[in-house]
N, C-alpha and C positions, 0 to 999 in steps of 0.2 A: 669185688670188682675193682680193677685197676683205675686209679684216678686219671683224669684228663691230663694229657701233656699240654704244655704251653710254649708257644713261640711268639716273642715280641719282635716285630719287624719295625725297626726304628730308624727313620731318616733324620737328616739334619738341615734345618732352615728351609723347609718346604712350605710354600704358600698353599693355603687351602684351595685356592682357585686354580691350581694346576690340574685338578681332577675333573673328569667329565661329570662326576656326581655333583660337583659344584659349578657346572655349566661352562667349563673350559671347552671350546669347540675344536681343539687341536687333536683330539684322539690320543693323548699321551698315556692315559691310565686305564686301559680296558680291564686289567686284572683287578685294580682297586675298585673300579666301578662295579664289576661283577660281585666282588666280595661285599661291597656296600649294599648291593641289591639283594643278595642271597642271605646276608648275615644281618648285623645290626649297624646301621650308619648313624654316627653321632654328627648330626648336621651342624650343630653349633658347639664346636669343640675349641678350647682355648688353652693357651699356656698361661700359668700364673707368674712367669718370670721369663721375659723374652731375651734370654742369653743362655749359651750352651750349658755351662757347669751348673748354675742354679736350677735350670729346668730339669736337668738330669737328677739332681739331688731330690727335687720334689717328686719326680716320677718314682724313684727308687724307694722313698720312705713314706710317701703319702702325707708329707708335712710341708708347710710353706717354707720358702727359702730362708727367711729370717729366723724361723723356729729351729732350723738345724745348723744355722751359722753359715750356710753356703749362699750368701746373698750376692756374691760376685764370682767370677772365674778365679782360679788359682787358690781355692780353699779346699783342703782335704776334708772329705766327708768323715765326720767323727764316728767312731765305732759305738758311741753312745746312742746313735740313731740307727736302728736296725733297718736293713733293706728288705726288699721282697725276697731276695735269696735266703736270708736268715729264716724267714717263716716257711718258705718252701723246703729248705733243708730239714727243718724240724718236722715237717709233714711227710718226710720220706722221699722227697724228690732228689734227682741228680741235677744240679744247677750248673749251667755253662754260660760263658760270656764270650762274644766275638766282636771285635772292632773297637770303636772309640769309647773311652771311659770318661775322661775329663773331670774326675773327682779325686785325683791323687796329686802328689807333689812332683812337679817336673813334667817333661814332655814325652818321655820314652817308656821304658818298662815300668809297670806298676807293681810295687812291693806287695807281697801276699797279704800283709795286714791292711792294705788300703784298697782291696778289691771288693769290698762290700760283701764278703763271705761267699762269693761264687766259688764253687769247687773246681771247675774246669775253666781254663783261661787261654784265650788267644787274642790278645788285644794290645793297645797302646793308649797311653793317657791322652795324647794329643795327636791323633792320626794324621792331621793335616801337616804336622811337622816331621813325622817319621816316614811319610810316604808321599808319593805323587800318583797321578792317575794310572800310570802303567808301571809303577814300582811300589808294590805294597809290602811294607815291613811292619810286622807285629811281633809280639813276644809270647812265649808259651808259659806253662805253669812254673817252669824253673828259670824264667827270665832269659831264656835263650832266644836270640833273634830268629825269626822265621820269615823268609821271603816267599810270598804267594804269587803265582803266575796269573797273568791276565789283567784286564781292566779292573780297577779297585773294587767296584761293585760286584763284579763277577767273582773275583778272588775271594771275597768274604762270603758270598753266597755259596760257592763251592765248599768252603770250610763248614758252613752251616749244614749243608745237605749231608756231608760226611758225618757230622755230629749226630744228626737225626737218624741216619742209617745205622750207625754204630750203637745207638741207644734205643732203637725201636722195640727190641724184644726183651729188654732188661725188665726185671721184676719191678724196678723203680720207674715211675714216670719221670719225664725230664721237663725242666724249665730252661729254655734257651732264650737269651737276650742277644739279638743280632743288631748291632749298632753301626750304621754306615756314617761316612762323612758327607756323601752327596745328599742333596745338591748344594751344599755349602761351598763357598769359594775356596780356592787353594791359597792359603794365607801368604806364602812367600812371593806369589806372583799377582795376587788380587785378580784372579780370573776364575772362570767356571769351566773346567776342562771336561767336556763331554767325550764319550768314546768317539773314535775317529769317524765312524760311520755316520754319526749325528753332529759332527763338529760344526758344519755350516747349515744346520737345520733352520729353515725359514718357516715361521709359524703363521704369519699373516694375522696374528691376533696379539694386541697389546692390552693388558688389563687397564681399565679406565683410569684408575688412580695413577698408574705409572705413565700413561699417556698424557695426563694433565699436568704432571709435576716434573721438574727437572731432576734428573738422576742418571744412573748408568744403565738402565734397562735396555736402551737402544743398542748398547754395546754388548751387554751380557746375557740378555734373555734367551738368545738362541742356544748358547752353551748350557744355560740353566735348564731349559726345556729338554735338551738332549740327555742331561743327567737324570731328570725326572722320568723320561721314557725308559732309560736303561734300568732304573730302580723298579719301575713297574714290571718290566720283563723279569727281573729277579724275583719279585713277589710271585709272579706266575710260576717260576721254576720251583720255588718253595712249595707252593700249593700242589704242583704236579708231583713233586717228590713225596709229599704226604699222601697223595692219592695213590701213587704207584706202590707205596709201602703198606697200603691198607689202613692208614691211621688218620686219614683226614677228619673223619667224624669223631675221632678220639682225641683230637688236638684242638685246643683253643688258640686261635691266631689273632693277634692284634697288630694293626698297622697304625702308626702315628708318627709324629715328629716333635721336636723340642720347641720350635718357634717358626715364624715366617720370615719374609725377606722383603724389604721395601726399596732396595737398590738405591740407597743414598738419597731418597726423596724426602725423608722426614728429619734426618740428621746427617752427619758426615760418614755414616757407615750403613749397615744393612738391617739392623733390628734395634732393640733397646729403646722402644717407644711404645706409646699406648695404642697406636693405630691398628686397625684390623690387619693390615699387611704385616705387622709384627706379631700380633697375638693370636690371630685365628688360625687354626691348624686342621688338617685332615685327620679323621679318626674313624676306624671301622673295626668291628670284631666279627669273627666267624667261628663256628664250632660250639659244641656243648649247648648251653642255654641261649647262645647268641644267634644260632642258625634260625633264619626266619624272623628275626626280631624287629625288622622294619626300620623306619627312620625315627629317631628320637628328636623331639622338638625342644626338649629341655636343654639348657646350657650346661655343659660338662667341662671340667677342668682336668689338666694332667694330675692334679692332686687327688683326683678320684680314681685314677687307674689302679694303683696298688690295692686299695680296698676292694675294687671291682674284681680283679683277678683272683685275689685270695678267696673272696666270697664265691666266685664261680667254681672254684676247686674244692669247696667245702672246708676251707681253712678259716678259722675265726679271725675277724678283723680286730686288730689291737685297739684298745680304747684311746691310745694317744695319737692315732692317725687322724689328721684333720680333714681328709677327704671322706667321701662316702661311696658306697657301692651303687652302681647304676642298675643292678639286677632288678630291684623292685619296680623300676620304671618299665622294664620289659613286660612285667606281669600285671601291671595296673595296680600294684599294691601301695605304691608310694603316694601318700596324700600331700606331703609337704616336700618341696624341693626348692633350693635357693633360686630366687628370681634375678640373681646377678652373679657375675664372676668377678673375682678380686685379682688384681695384678700388682706386683711389686716390680719396680724398675731400678736398675743400678747401672753403673759404669759410664753412662752419659748424663745421668741425673739421679738424685735421690727422689724417686717418684712413686706415687701410688695412683691406681686407677680403678674404676668400676665400670662394668659393661652390663647393661640391662638389655631387654629385647629391643628397646627403642633408643636408649641414650648411651653415650660414652662420656665419662667425666674423669678428668685427670688433674692431679695436683703435684707440686714440686717443692722440695725444701731448698730454697734459693741460696741459703747460707751454708749448705752442707757440701762436702766433697763426694763426688759420685763413686770414688773407689774406696775411700777410707771410712766413710760413714754408711752404716746400714739403714739408718732411719733417722727420724727427727721428731721433736715435739711440736713443730710448727711447719705448716705447708701453705702454699699459695696456689689458688686456682690457676690452671694454665690452658686447659682444653675442655670444650663442651661441643659434642656433635650430636645432631639429630639423625640417627641412622635410618629412620623411616623416610625422611625427605632428602638425606644426603649420605647415601650408603658408602660413598668413596671418600668421605671425610675431607671435603674440599673447602668447607666453610666453618670456621671456628666461631662458635656463638658465645664464648666465655665472657665477652664484654657487653653482651646484649642485655639491656635493662629489662626487656620483655621476658627474658629467661631466668631472671633472678630467682623466682620461686622454684624452678627446676633445680638450680644449683643448690639451694638450701636443702631440698629433700635428698638429693644425691649425696651431698656432703654428709648428711646424717647416716645414710646407708653405707657410705665408704668408711666412716668411723666405726660403725658396727662390724664391718668386715675385718678391719684392722684388729679390733679387739678379739674377734673369734680366731684370728691367726696368731694371737699371743702378743700383739703389740699394744702399747699404751695408747689411750685415746688422745689424739693430737688436737691442737687448735688449727683450724683451716681458715686462712685469711681470704676474703673474697677478692676477686679481681675487680678492677675499676669497671663500673657499668656505665653504659651510655645508650641513648636512644638511637637505635640503628634502623628504624623504619620497618621492623619486622612485626608481623602479627603475633599475638600470644598463642603459642602452640600447646601450652600446658594448661590443663583444666583440672588437675587433681592428681594425687599421688598414685591412684590406680592406673594412670596412663604411663607410668614409668616402666 
């Protein structure tokens, strides 16, 4: 029997709360919402590195960013660390890549040896620099420039549908990674260029964290939402194509993104922070074992995607992958699953964070350079949020004397996460504590 095809539908910088499945009331994502309802919805999905290149390196390899050396943008993914394409190639798949790569040297064409072993190619290393909303430029297998017509989301989607159609009847199953730029901002203009029909889209809804904090959302959210809406329409087109070709149930479809977007509310740009707006992402699977999988309550990271897709296609998960397959969660077989997700932060700070069901705890290496240093042996506490009582992270409790026991337990958990990711155990210096007039919310480690 032919193995399942795989399509990864990968957006860039999409907040989890843009989707109806996460209670956005604007009706932007009916296709994602249907996919989440009919398939497997990962309700608590996170990026382990809230910046483009590192998140992509994690996704492709199933290893943390510091483990593969891609702790910041501008680092070539080493061939010493095999990607999903390598393993799918070995399993007899035809692997294709369309869109933004961001794991090579330079902005334009990606040399063959830096393509992560994908066999068929139509992409650019930094799509935001080679193209604009209505002027899409990518490069083919031979590094020839290819101009695609239409709005950029539609142009890449058209190419993906052509790829699917041309490979549907092949004896080989296919693995297609479709990587968009949207809803990321256009770097050279620092704007969010929606398709013209949605350019002045008025949503009437401002996420509470953005409404409470100063930032650029009042200026940019309409364009951002327009991009999200067009991406969801593209997702619907891909699903329609799979259905019309009779291979919808023979194809595993994954929708996710690399990180979120806080619209300059947490620092001077859009991500690279520990906050939910940076690290929490939408994620849903459909097809194969994922159809009818329901809503997962466990916390899942992008580092778990590669082992999950390999496992779902009957391909052995390599021992050196640091993530784990979520398939046992679907079938009730998994008795132990991490109770926290681990986050590494670069470019704005050398930071580390941990997120449990209730708490967010983050530390920073204050004497390290955010670009040139990948880690440190000493960190200082910077953030503590009680997500149960403060879901929009508006009240930093890191200086609260009443929460000192929480910090101690979370520091221990964070150090354990760092060691599992291959980092040395650091010293974590406590923040200065003071009596802030808050009741003690912590009664034991089991509440974390």
